C-alpha positions as CSV (number, residue, x, y, z in Angstrom):
1,M,104.4,104.4,92.5
2,S,107.0,107.0,93.6
3,H,108.8,109.2,91.1
4,T,110.9,112.3,90.7
5,L,109.0,115.4,89.7
6,I,110.7,118.2,87.7
7,I,108.7,121.5,87.5
8,T,109.5,123.8,84.6
9,E,108.4,127.3,83.7
10,K,106.9,126.5,80.3
11,P,105.8,123.5,78.3
12,S,108.5,124.0,75.6
13,Q,111.2,123.8,78.4
14,A,109.5,120.7,79.8
15,R,109.8,119.0,76.3
16,K,113.5,120.0,76.1
17,I,114.3,118.6,79.5
18,A,112.4,115.4,78.9
19,G,114.2,114.9,75.6
20,A,117.6,115.5,77.2
21,L,117.1,113.2,80.2
22,S,115.2,110.4,78.7
23,Q,117.0,107.1,78.1
24,K,114.0,105.0,77.0
25,G,111.7,107.3,75.1
26,T,108.8,109.4,76.5
27,S,105.1,109.1,77.3
28,S,102.6,111.7,78.3
29,K,99.7,112.2,80.7
30,K,97.1,115.0,80.3
31,T,95.2,116.9,82.9
32,G,92.9,119.1,80.8
33,Q,95.1,121.4,78.8
34,A,98.2,120.5,80.8
35,T,100.5,117.7,79.7
36,A,103.1,116.0,81.9
37,T,105.9,114.0,80.2
38,I,107.0,110.7,81.7
39,I,110.5,109.4,81.2
40,E,113.0,106.9,82.7
41,R,116.6,107.6,83.6
42,N,118.9,105.2,85.5
43,N,115.9,103.0,86.2
44,K,114.1,105.8,87.9
45,K,110.7,107.2,86.8
46,I,110.8,111.0,86.2
47,I,107.8,113.2,85.4
48,I,108.3,116.6,84.0
49,A,105.4,119.0,84.6
50,P,105.3,122.5,83.2
51,A,103.8,125.7,84.5
52,V,102.8,128.5,82.0
53,G,104.6,131.3,83.6
54,H,103.1,132.7,86.8
55,L,100.3,130.5,88.2
56,F,99.7,132.8,91.2
57,T,99.2,136.5,91.5
58,L,98.5,139.1,94.3
59,E,95.0,140.3,95.2
60,E,93.4,142.1,98.1
61,K,92.0,139.8,100.8
62,V,88.9,142.0,101.1
63,K,88.2,144.1,98.1
64,T,87.9,147.9,98.9
65,K,88.0,151.1,96.9
66,T,90.0,153.0,99.5
67,Y,93.7,153.7,99.6
68,P,96.3,153.0,100.9
69,T,95.6,149.2,101.3
70,Y,98.1,146.5,102.2
71,N,95.8,143.6,103.1
72,I,96.9,141.3,100.2
73,E,97.5,137.6,99.5
74,W,98.7,135.3,96.8
75,I,95.8,133.6,94.9
76,A,95.7,131.3,91.9
77,M,95.7,133.3,88.6
78,H,92.5,131.8,87.3
79,K,90.6,133.0,90.4
80,K,91.4,136.6,89.5
81,N,91.3,136.5,85.7
82,N,88.8,134.5,83.7
83,A,91.1,134.7,80.7
84,A,93.7,132.7,82.7
85,N,91.2,129.9,83.4
86,Y,93.5,127.4,81.5
87,T,96.1,127.8,84.3
88,K,93.8,125.8,86.6
89,D,94.7,122.6,84.7
90,Y,98.4,123.2,85.2
91,I,97.9,123.7,89.0
92,N,95.9,120.6,89.2
93,N,98.4,118.6,87.1
94,I,101.3,119.6,89.4
95,K,99.2,119.0,92.6
96,N,98.3,115.5,91.5
97,L,101.9,114.7,90.6
98,C,103.3,116.0,93.9
99,K,101.5,113.4,96.0
100,D,103.7,110.4,95.1
101,A,106.9,112.4,94.3
102,D,109.8,111.4,96.6
103,E,112.0,114.2,95.0
104,I,111.0,117.6,93.5
105,Y,113.3,119.6,91.3
106,I,112.6,123.2,90.3
107,A,113.8,123.9,86.8
108,T,112.3,127.3,86.1
109,D,114.4,130.1,84.6
110,L,117.3,131.1,86.9
111,D,116.3,134.7,87.6
112,V,114.1,136.6,90.0
113,E,110.9,135.8,88.2
114,G,111.7,132.2,87.6
115,E,112.6,131.6,91.2
116,T,109.4,133.4,92.3
117,I,107.3,131.1,90.0
118,G,109.0,128.0,91.3
119,Y,108.7,129.1,95.0
120,N,105.0,129.9,94.7
121,I,104.3,126.5,93.1
122,L,106.2,124.8,95.9
123,R,104.3,126.7,98.6
124,Y,100.8,126.9,97.2
125,V,100.6,123.7,95.1
126,C,103.0,121.2,96.7
127,G,102.7,122.5,100.3
128,K,106.5,122.7,100.6
129,E,109.1,125.4,101.2
130,D,112.1,123.8,99.5
131,A,113.2,121.5,96.7
132,K,116.3,120.7,94.6
133,R,117.3,123.3,92.1
134,M,118.4,122.7,88.5
135,E,120.5,125.6,87.2
136,F,121.3,126.1,83.5
137,S,121.8,128.9,81.0
138,T,121.1,126.9,77.9
139,L,118.6,124.2,77.0
140,T,121.1,122.0,75.2
141,K,121.2,118.3,76.1
142,D,124.6,118.5,77.8
143,S,123.6,121.6,79.9
144,I,120.3,119.9,81.1
145,I,122.0,116.6,82.0
146,K,124.7,118.5,83.9
147,A,122.1,120.7,85.7
148,F,120.1,117.5,86.7
149,E,123.1,115.5,87.9
150,N,124.6,118.5,89.8
151,A,121.4,120.0,91.1
152,K,121.7,122.2,94.1
153,P,120.1,120.7,97.3
154,H,117.9,123.8,97.9
155,I,116.2,126.5,95.9
156,N,117.8,130.0,95.9
157,K,115.8,131.3,98.9
158,G,117.4,134.8,98.7
159,L,116.4,135.1,95.1
160,A,112.9,133.8,95.9
161,D,112.4,136.2,98.8
162,A,113.6,139.1,96.6
163,G,111.2,138.2,93.9
164,V,108.2,137.8,96.2
165,T,109.1,141.2,97.9
166,R,109.4,142.9,94.5
167,H,105.9,141.7,93.5
168,I,104.4,142.9,96.8
169,L,106.2,146.3,96.6
170,D,104.9,146.7,93.0
171,F,101.4,145.8,94.1
172,Y,101.5,148.2,97.1
173,F,102.6,151.1,94.9
174,G,100.7,150.2,91.7
175,I,97.2,149.7,93.3
176,N,97.5,152.6,95.7
177,I,98.9,155.2,93.4
178,S,96.4,154.3,90.6
179,R,93.5,154.4,93.1
180,A,94.7,157.8,94.4
181,L,94.8,159.2,90.8
182,M,91.3,158.0,90.0
183,S,90.0,159.1,93.3
184,A,91.2,162.6,92.7
185,V,89.5,162.7,89.3
186,K,86.3,161.4,90.9
187,A,86.5,164.1,93.6
188,A,86.6,166.6,90.7
189,G,83.3,165.1,89.3
190,S,84.4,162.7,86.6
191,F,85.9,159.2,86.0
192,K,89.0,158.1,84.2
193,T,91.2,155.0,84.4
194,L,94.6,156.2,85.3
195,S,97.6,154.3,86.6
196,S,101.1,154.6,87.9
197,G,103.5,152.5,89.9
198,R,106.8,152.1,91.8
199,V,108.8,152.2,88.6
200,Q,106.3,153.4,86.0
201,G,106.1,156.8,87.7
202,P,109.8,157.6,87.9
203,A,110.2,156.3,84.3
204,L,107.5,158.6,83.0
205,A,109.1,161.5,85.0
206,L,112.4,160.8,83.3
207,L,110.7,161.0,79.9
208,A,108.6,164.1,80.9
209,K,111.8,165.9,81.9
210,R,113.2,165.4,78.4
211,E,109.9,166.5,76.9
212,A,110.0,169.7,79.0
213,E,113.6,170.4,77.8
214,I,112.5,170.0,74.1
215,K,109.5,172.3,74.5
216,A,111.4,174.9,76.4
217,F,114.2,174.9,73.9
218,K,114.6,178.1,71.8
219,S,116.5,177.8,68.6
220,T,119.2,180.3,67.8
221,P,120.5,180.9,64.2
222,F,124.1,180.2,63.2
223,W,125.9,179.9,59.9
224,Q,128.4,177.4,58.5
225,I,130.7,177.9,55.5
226,R,131.8,175.0,53.2
227,A,134.5,175.0,50.7
228,I,133.6,172.6,47.9
229,A,136.6,170.8,46.2
230,Q,136.5,168.3,43.4
231,N,135.9,165.2,45.6
232,F,135.7,166.5,49.2
233,E,134.5,169.3,51.3
234,A,136.2,171.4,54.0
235,M,134.4,173.3,56.8
236,Y,135.4,176.8,58.1
237,E,137.4,176.4,61.3
238,T,134.7,178.0,63.4
239,E,131.9,175.5,62.9
240,K,129.1,177.7,64.2
241,I,129.3,181.4,63.3
242,E,126.7,183.4,65.2
243,D,127.3,186.7,63.4
244,E,125.6,186.7,60.0
245,K,127.6,189.7,58.8
246,L,130.9,188.1,59.7
247,A,129.8,184.8,57.9
248,K,128.9,186.7,54.8
249,K,132.2,188.7,54.8
250,I,134.3,185.5,55.2
251,T,132.3,183.9,52.3
252,E,133.0,186.9,50.0
253,D,136.7,186.9,51.0
254,C,137.0,183.3,49.8
255,K,134.8,183.4,46.7
256,G,136.6,182.6,43.5
257,K,139.8,181.7,45.3
258,D,141.6,178.3,45.5
259,A,143.2,176.7,48.6
260,K,146.6,175.6,49.7
261,V,147.1,172.8,52.2
262,K,148.6,174.4,55.3
263,E,148.9,171.3,57.5
264,V,148.2,167.5,57.2
265,E,147.9,165.1,60.1
266,R,147.3,161.4,59.8
267,K,146.7,159.0,62.7
268,E,146.2,155.3,62.9
269,F,144.1,153.9,65.7
270,K,142.6,150.6,66.7
271,N,138.8,150.0,66.8
272,N,138.4,147.2,69.3
273,P,135.9,144.4,68.8
274,P,132.5,144.7,70.4
275,N,131.6,143.1,73.8
276,P,129.3,140.1,73.8
277,F,125.6,141.0,74.0
278,N,123.6,141.3,77.2
279,L,119.9,141.9,76.9
280,T,120.0,145.7,76.8
281,D,122.8,145.7,74.2
282,L,120.9,143.2,72.0
283,Q,117.7,145.2,72.2
284,T,119.6,148.4,71.3
285,E,121.4,146.8,68.4
286,A,118.2,145.0,67.0
287,F,116.4,148.3,67.0
288,K,119.3,150.0,65.0
289,V,119.6,147.3,62.4
290,F,116.1,145.8,62.2
291,K,113.9,148.5,63.8
292,F,112.6,145.8,66.2
293,D,111.2,147.4,69.4
294,P,112.8,146.1,72.7
295,K,109.8,144.0,73.7
296,R,109.7,142.3,70.3
297,T,113.5,141.5,70.5
298,Q,113.1,140.1,74.0
299,N,110.3,137.8,72.9
300,I,112.3,136.6,69.8
301,A,115.3,136.0,71.9
302,Q,113.2,134.0,74.4
303,K,112.0,131.8,71.5
304,L,115.6,131.2,70.3
305,Y,116.5,130.2,73.9
306,E,113.6,127.7,74.0
307,H,114.8,126.3,70.6
308,A,118.1,125.7,72.5
309,I,120.2,127.7,69.9
310,I,121.1,130.6,72.2
311,S,121.7,131.0,75.9
312,Y,119.3,132.6,78.4
313,P,118.7,136.1,77.1
314,R,117.6,138.0,80.3
315,T,121.2,138.6,81.5
316,S,123.2,141.7,82.4
317,S,126.5,140.0,81.6
318,Q,128.9,141.1,78.9
319,K,131.3,138.2,79.7
320,L,131.9,134.8,78.2
321,P,133.6,132.6,80.9
322,K,136.0,129.8,79.9
323,E,133.6,127.2,81.5
324,L,131.4,127.6,78.4
325,N,133.8,125.5,76.3
326,L,133.9,128.3,73.7
327,K,136.1,126.2,71.3
328,E,133.5,123.5,71.1
329,I,130.7,126.1,70.4
330,I,132.8,127.7,67.6
331,K,133.5,124.2,66.1
332,N,129.8,123.4,66.0
333,L,129.1,126.8,64.4
334,A,131.5,125.8,61.7
335,K,128.9,123.3,60.5
336,N,126.9,126.2,59.3
337,P,128.3,127.4,55.9
338,N,127.3,131.0,56.7
339,Y,129.9,131.1,59.5
340,K,132.6,128.6,58.5
341,T,135.0,131.2,57.1
342,F,135.0,133.1,60.4
343,T,135.1,130.1,62.7
344,D,138.1,128.7,60.8
345,K,140.0,132.0,61.4
346,I,139.1,132.0,65.1
347,L,140.1,128.4,65.7
348,R,143.6,129.3,64.5
349,T,143.9,131.9,67.4
350,S,144.0,131.6,71.2
351,I,140.1,132.0,71.4
352,K,139.8,134.9,73.8
353,P,136.7,137.0,73.7
354,N,136.6,140.8,74.2
355,D,134.6,140.7,77.4
356,G,132.9,143.8,78.7
357,K,132.7,145.1,82.3
358,K,129.2,144.1,83.2
359,A,128.7,140.8,85.0
360,D,125.7,138.7,86.1
361,E,126.0,136.1,88.8
362,A,123.4,133.8,87.3
363,H,124.1,133.9,83.5
364,P,126.9,134.6,81.0
365,A,126.5,137.0,78.1
366,I,124.1,135.9,75.3
367,H,125.8,133.5,73.0
368,P,124.9,130.8,70.5
369,T,125.0,127.2,71.8
370,G,126.4,125.8,68.6
371,E,123.3,123.7,67.8
372,M,121.9,124.2,64.3
373,P,118.7,126.2,64.0
374,K,115.6,124.3,62.8
375,N,112.2,125.6,61.8
376,I,112.7,129.2,63.0
377,S,110.9,132.2,61.6
378,S,112.4,134.9,59.4
379,E,112.5,137.3,62.4
380,E,114.1,134.7,64.6
381,S,116.7,134.0,61.8
382,K,117.6,137.7,61.8
383,V,118.1,138.0,65.5
384,Y,120.0,134.6,65.6
385,D,122.3,135.8,62.8
386,L,122.9,139.1,64.7
387,I,123.8,137.2,67.9
388,V,126.1,134.7,66.2
389,K,128.0,137.4,64.3
390,R,128.4,139.5,67.4
391,F,129.6,136.4,69.3
392,L,132.2,135.6,66.6
393,A,133.3,139.3,66.2
394,T,134.3,139.4,69.9
395,F,137.1,136.8,69.2
396,S,138.5,138.8,66.2
397,E,141.3,141.3,66.1
398,A,140.8,145.1,66.4
399,A,140.1,146.9,63.2
400,L,142.8,149.3,62.1
401,R,141.5,152.8,61.1
402,E,143.1,155.9,59.9
403,T,142.0,159.5,60.2
404,Q,143.3,162.4,58.1
405,T,142.9,166.0,59.1
406,A,144.0,168.8,56.7
407,I,144.0,172.5,57.3
408,L,143.3,174.4,54.0
409,K,144.1,178.1,53.7
410,I,141.8,180.2,51.4
411,D,142.7,183.9,51.4
412,E,143.5,184.5,55.1
413,H,140.9,181.9,56.4
414,N,141.4,178.3,57.5
415,F,139.1,175.5,56.5
416,I,139.3,172.0,58.0
417,A,138.8,168.7,56.0
418,K,138.4,165.5,57.9
419,G,138.3,161.9,56.7
420,S,138.5,158.4,58.0
421,R,139.0,155.0,56.4
422,T,139.5,151.4,57.3
423,I,142.9,149.9,56.7
424,E,142.3,146.4,58.1
425,E,138.7,145.3,58.6
426,N,139.3,142.3,61.0
427,W,136.2,142.2,63.2
428,F,134.3,144.5,60.8
429,E,134.3,141.6,58.3
430,F,132.9,139.2,60.9
431,Y,130.1,141.5,61.9
432,K,128.9,142.5,58.4
433,P,126.2,143.7,57.5
434,Y,125.7,145.1,61.0
435,V,128.8,147.3,61.2
436,M,127.8,150.9,61.8
437,I,131.1,152.5,60.9
438,K,131.2,155.4,58.5
439,E,133.8,155.5,55.7
440,D,134.5,159.1,54.9
441,V,137.5,158.9,52.6
442,L,139.6,162.0,51.8
443,P,142.1,161.9,48.9
444,K,145.7,161.8,50.1
445,L,146.7,165.4,50.7
446,E,150.2,166.8,51.1
447,K,151.4,170.0,52.7
448,D,151.6,173.0,50.3
449,Q,149.5,171.2,47.8
450,D,147.2,173.5,45.7
451,I,143.5,172.6,45.8
452,K,141.0,173.8,43.2
453,I,137.9,175.1,45.0
454,S,134.7,175.0,42.8
455,N,132.4,176.9,45.2
456,I,132.1,178.5,48.7
457,E,128.7,177.9,50.2
458,L,127.1,179.6,53.1
459,D,124.5,177.5,55.0
460,S,122.0,179.1,57.4
461,K,121.0,176.7,60.3
462,E,119.4,176.7,63.7
463,T,120.4,175.0,66.9
464,Q,118.4,171.9,67.6
465,P,116.6,170.8,70.8
466,P,117.7,167.7,72.7
467,S,116.8,164.5,70.7
468,R,113.8,162.4,71.7
469,Y,114.3,159.0,73.1
470,N,113.6,156.1,70.8
471,M,112.5,152.6,71.7
472,A,116.1,151.5,72.2
473,S,117.6,154.6,73.8
474,V,114.9,154.7,76.5
475,I,115.8,151.2,77.6
476,K,119.5,152.4,78.0
477,A,118.3,155.5,79.9
478,L,116.2,153.4,82.3
479,E,119.1,151.0,82.9
480,K,121.5,154.0,83.6
481,S,119.0,155.3,86.1
482,N,118.6,151.8,87.6
483,L,114.8,151.9,87.0
484,G,113.3,148.4,86.5
485,T,115.2,145.3,85.7
486,K,116.6,143.9,82.5
487,A,113.5,141.7,82.1
488,T,110.9,144.4,82.9
489,R,112.1,147.6,81.2
490,A,110.5,146.9,77.8
491,D,107.2,146.1,79.6
492,I,107.4,149.4,81.5
493,V,107.6,151.4,78.3
494,E,104.9,149.4,76.7
495,N,102.5,150.1,79.6
496,L,103.2,153.8,79.4
497,Y,102.0,153.7,75.8
498,K,98.9,151.6,76.7
499,R,98.0,154.2,79.4
500,G,98.1,157.0,76.9
501,Y,101.1,158.7,78.5
502,L,103.4,158.2,75.5
503,E,102.9,158.3,71.7
504,D,105.0,157.8,68.5
505,K,108.1,155.8,68.0
506,R,110.3,158.9,68.6
507,I,108.9,159.0,72.1
508,E,106.7,162.0,72.9
509,V,105.0,162.4,76.2
510,T,101.3,163.3,75.8
511,D,99.7,166.2,77.6
512,L,98.0,163.6,79.9
513,G,101.4,162.1,80.8
514,I,102.9,165.6,81.4
515,T,100.0,166.6,83.6
516,V,100.2,163.4,85.7
517,I,103.9,164.0,86.3
518,S,103.6,167.7,87.0
519,T,100.7,167.2,89.4
520,L,102.5,164.4,91.3
521,E,105.7,166.5,91.3
522,K,103.8,169.4,92.9
523,Y,101.8,167.5,95.5
524,C,103.7,164.3,96.2
525,P,107.2,164.2,94.5
526,E,108.2,161.1,96.4
527,I,105.9,159.0,94.2
528,I,108.0,159.7,91.1
529,S,111.3,159.8,93.0
530,E,114.1,157.9,91.3
531,Q,116.0,157.9,94.6
532,L,113.2,156.1,96.4
533,T,112.9,153.5,93.6
534,R,116.7,152.9,93.6
535,Q,116.7,152.5,97.4
536,F,114.1,149.7,97.2
537,E,116.2,148.1,94.4
538,K,119.2,148.1,96.7
539,D,117.0,146.7,99.5
540,M,116.0,143.8,97.3
541,E,119.6,143.1,96.4
542,E,120.3,142.9,100.1
543,I,117.4,140.5,100.5
544,Q,118.9,138.3,97.8
545,K,122.2,138.2,99.6
546,G,120.5,137.4,102.9
547,K,121.5,140.7,104.5
548,E,118.0,142.2,104.8
549,K,114.6,140.8,105.8
550,P,111.6,141.1,103.4
551,E,109.4,142.2,106.4
552,T,111.6,145.2,107.1
553,V,111.6,146.4,103.5
554,L,107.8,146.0,103.2
555,D,107.3,147.8,106.5
556,N,109.4,150.7,105.3
557,A,107.4,150.8,102.1
558,K,104.1,151.1,104.0
559,K,105.5,154.0,106.1
560,E,106.6,155.8,103.0
561,L,103.2,155.4,101.3
562,D,101.3,156.4,104.5
563,N,103.3,159.6,104.6
564,I,102.8,160.3,100.9
565,F,99.0,159.7,101.0
566,T,98.5,161.8,104.1
567,T,99.7,164.9,102.2
568,Y,98.0,163.7,98.9
569,K,94.5,163.4,100.5
570,K,94.7,167.0,101.7
571,N,95.2,168.1,98.1
572,E,93.0,165.5,96.4
573,L,90.4,167.9,94.9
574,D,93.1,170.3,93.4
575,I,94.9,167.3,92.0
576,G,91.7,166.0,90.5
577,K,90.9,169.4,88.9
578,N,94.3,169.5,87.3
579,L,94.1,166.0,85.9
580,L,90.5,166.5,84.7
581,T,91.4,169.6,82.7
582,S,94.2,167.8,81.0
583,I,92.0,164.7,80.3
584,R,89.2,166.8,78.7
585,N,91.7,168.8,76.6
586,S,93.3,165.6,75.4
587,D,90.0,164.0,74.6
588,N,88.8,167.0,72.6
589,R,92.1,167.2,70.6
590,N,92.0,163.5,69.8
591,S,88.4,163.4,68.8
592,M,88.5,166.5,66.6
593,I,89.2,165.5,63.0
594,G,88.6,168.7,61.1
595,K,85.9,170.8,59.4
596,C,82.8,169.0,58.0
597,P,83.1,168.9,54.1
598,E,79.3,168.6,53.9
599,C,77.9,171.6,55.7
600,G,81.2,173.6,56.1
601,E,80.1,174.8,59.6
602,G,80.4,171.8,61.9
603,N,83.4,169.8,62.9
604,I,84.0,166.1,62.2
605,I,84.6,164.3,65.5
606,M,85.1,160.7,66.6
607,K,82.1,159.0,68.0
608,K,81.1,155.6,69.3
609,G,77.9,153.9,68.5
610,K,76.2,150.5,68.6
611,F,78.5,149.1,65.9
612,G,81.7,150.7,67.0
613,R,83.5,154.0,66.3
614,F,82.8,156.3,63.4
615,L,83.2,159.9,62.3
616,A,80.3,162.4,62.3
617,C,79.5,166.1,62.1
618,D,79.0,167.6,65.5
619,R,76.0,169.6,64.1
620,Y,73.8,166.5,64.1
621,P,70.8,166.4,63.5
622,E,71.1,169.5,61.3
623,C,74.0,167.8,59.4
624,K,73.9,164.0,59.2
625,K,77.2,163.4,57.5
626,T,79.1,160.3,58.7
627,F,82.3,158.4,57.7
628,K,83.3,154.8,58.4
629,V,86.7,154.1,60.0
630,P,88.5,150.9,60.9
631,Q,87.5,149.5,64.3
632,K,91.1,148.6,65.0
633,G,94.3,150.7,65.2
634,T,95.0,154.3,66.3
635,I,93.4,157.3,64.5
636,K,95.0,160.7,64.7
637,P,94.0,164.1,63.2
638,T,96.6,165.8,61.0
639,D,95.2,169.4,60.5
640,K,95.5,168.7,56.7
641,I,92.8,169.0,54.0
642,C,92.7,166.6,51.0
643,E,93.7,168.6,47.9
644,K,91.3,166.4,45.7
645,C,88.0,166.6,47.6
646,G,88.5,169.0,50.6
647,S,87.8,166.4,53.3
648,P,90.0,166.1,56.4
649,V,93.0,163.9,56.3
650,I,93.8,161.5,59.1
651,I,96.6,159.1,60.1
652,I,95.7,155.4,60.7
653,K,98.2,153.2,62.5
654,M,97.3,149.5,62.6
655,P,99.0,147.2,65.1
656,R,102.5,146.3,63.7
657,G,101.7,148.3,60.5
658,K,103.1,151.5,59.2
659,P,101.1,154.8,59.7
660,Q,99.0,155.6,56.7
661,E,97.9,159.2,55.9
662,M,94.6,159.3,54.0
663,C,91.5,161.3,53.2
664,I,88.4,160.2,55.2
665,N,86.2,160.3,52.1
666,P,85.9,156.7,50.7
667,G,84.9,158.1,47.3
668,C,87.8,160.5,46.9
669,V,89.5,160.3,43.5
670,S,92.9,160.1,45.3
671,K,92.0,156.5,46.2
672,N,90.3,155.1,43.1
673,G,90.6,157.7,40.4
674,N,87.5,157.8,38.2
675,S,85.7,154.7,39.4
676,N,82.1,155.9,38.9
677,D,81.6,153.5,35.9
678,L,82.7,150.4,37.7
679,P,80.2,147.5,37.6
680,E,78.3,146.9,40.9
681,E,78.9,143.1,40.6
682,K,81.9,141.2,39.4
683,G,80.8,137.6,39.3
684,E,81.3,134.6,41.6
685,C,83.6,134.7,44.6
686,P,86.7,132.6,43.7
687,K,87.2,131.6,47.3
688,C,83.9,130.3,48.7
689,K,82.2,129.8,45.3
690,N,78.8,130.6,46.8
691,G,78.9,134.4,47.2
692,K,79.1,137.2,44.7
693,L,81.8,139.9,44.4
694,V,80.0,143.2,44.9
695,L,81.3,146.8,44.9
696,R,81.9,148.1,48.4
697,S,83.5,151.2,49.9
698,S,85.8,151.8,52.9
699,I,88.0,154.5,54.1
700,Y,90.7,152.9,52.0
701,G,88.6,153.3,48.9
702,K,86.4,151.1,46.8
703,F,86.9,147.3,46.6
704,Y,85.1,144.2,45.6
705,G,84.0,142.0,48.5
706,C,82.2,138.7,48.9
707,T,78.5,138.8,49.8
708,N,79.1,136.0,52.3
709,Y,81.1,138.3,54.6
710,P,82.0,137.8,57.5
711,K,82.0,134.0,56.8
712,C,84.1,134.7,53.7
713,R,86.5,137.6,53.9
714,Y,87.8,137.5,50.3
715,N,88.2,140.9,48.7
716,E,89.9,142.5,45.7
717,K,91.5,145.9,45.6
718,I,90.8,148.3,42.8
719,E,93.9,149.8,41.4
720,N,94.0,153.5,40.5
């Protein structure tokens, strides 16, 4: 029996589309782990079949270890990665459903990745080059019905070609540069898994440049003078005095003297409402207010989209077009008591958002759909509230602020007092508690007013190096440099961490990362060139517009890489020696924990054994001292010694947890106090009822654990 087949990107989207289009309920059909949903609409049978993201990936046709290599093909994901074996069911499900389909609709996400996913399914599963295209920015019922009834007759071929080309380019650069780096280390007599790529290299170079500026920075001293009044402070007119003698003289001149107000200037100004969120803006704001890293925010926003309560999040747009029916969205938000006060105010206005400059042809700015959230997590609730309040704030009036600047004369010296306050909150009220506006209120000062000065303070300071990027500002920096896309920038940063090139939340480039960049910069700077990466981005934009052919762009990429690696291979041994020296230095630093507290002569180092990692003295077998450590998380030395027992102190950072600084000695009194008289056994395990609670020790200190571990993981902490 013939039917219409709709192919979605994920199962959750398939369920939303089925629920929106169905007129007589739903039924399902399973193929292994894959479920297709069957509905009826206008007396026509429709089957919605999901993918699970990318079902196909790139691989070499004939596996080699040489570089450069360009002989690649698209293959099913499960053929390359055993962990993706479940994707085979989704391919087979769609393949079976294609056979009797008289119409196929692609309903994947409307972006480069979504179009690539849909196009590859058409080519390699359905044996077709084209299909109808549903286009939507929200998963609400009205949007889905509209997208189905007004489906485009063809897929977006330009977008699909650009997506396929991007994947091939990234494969060309990624596999060949990574092989080149590892080949160089091998030529120097060792082995190390290293990687770089078309965007990863320039991104790391951008961060390494900031790291070099920080390390090269030399602080210089300066002095600041503050006049302390009853309820405010004034700074000496020269903010940074570089001559200490002059600073001390001015301080002595002003000591014990009061001030007279020489001049007062007050200015009112408007603080305009914010622009609607695009993905980068949302990631930046969520980091500021919740400390969520960009990848986490992106994943949360994707879930909110799949719940149909916000629009598609991977957008560059800061604009809310009229076609969205903004008034209806605001009316629906009024059903939520948390927002009713604000929606009522907006509905009495002309409803015009404060759009930003950035636009996106495919999707509007991120906005709530007006549907009520149901069964969402606490993290999702936070991001949803942030998005709604930002959306509502864009319709409010500008806040009115006032600044007051007063010049105070003490002896013959001028001091400046500055303050600012909010006169009318307007959009600030809508956006609470996320408003990052500082209120620094000065008392109302008048010309010739006498001011009692309680003290004159001289502060010694030093100039500071450039600030490090954090997890949000680095996304902004990559966007400014046009490196990566709105959807991939968070992944790029995450991969640099995974490869050991970056560490800490205040991003620090490791010695290995710096060596990789400095080595490539010396021998083949084109690999880390922002200019080359930007040129390929422009080429892909031209492909999307139909003004450039994929074959031409890929041929140019091959020529670039051939030229780069011709020079690289001549210097491969020198490159390998540089990299190997850095790798060994880094490994030694990371494995060295501190002096052995047992023998006092050896060093405690990180080792790996049959049962995982542990700490041990490097004088083994003369000294057999060992310490257990957690098998998960990152362990870093601190160069500190425990004041209680003299053992080295380390930092343990578990996934998603806060770093913990602790002594490596499990019996240290800093953990359990005087616990020598604790009973070895504490009765029956309250969880499994079969085991006994016995005294155990870990790096975190002593605790009671069940004897049935690992079947029963119940434990009790011992409080100090």
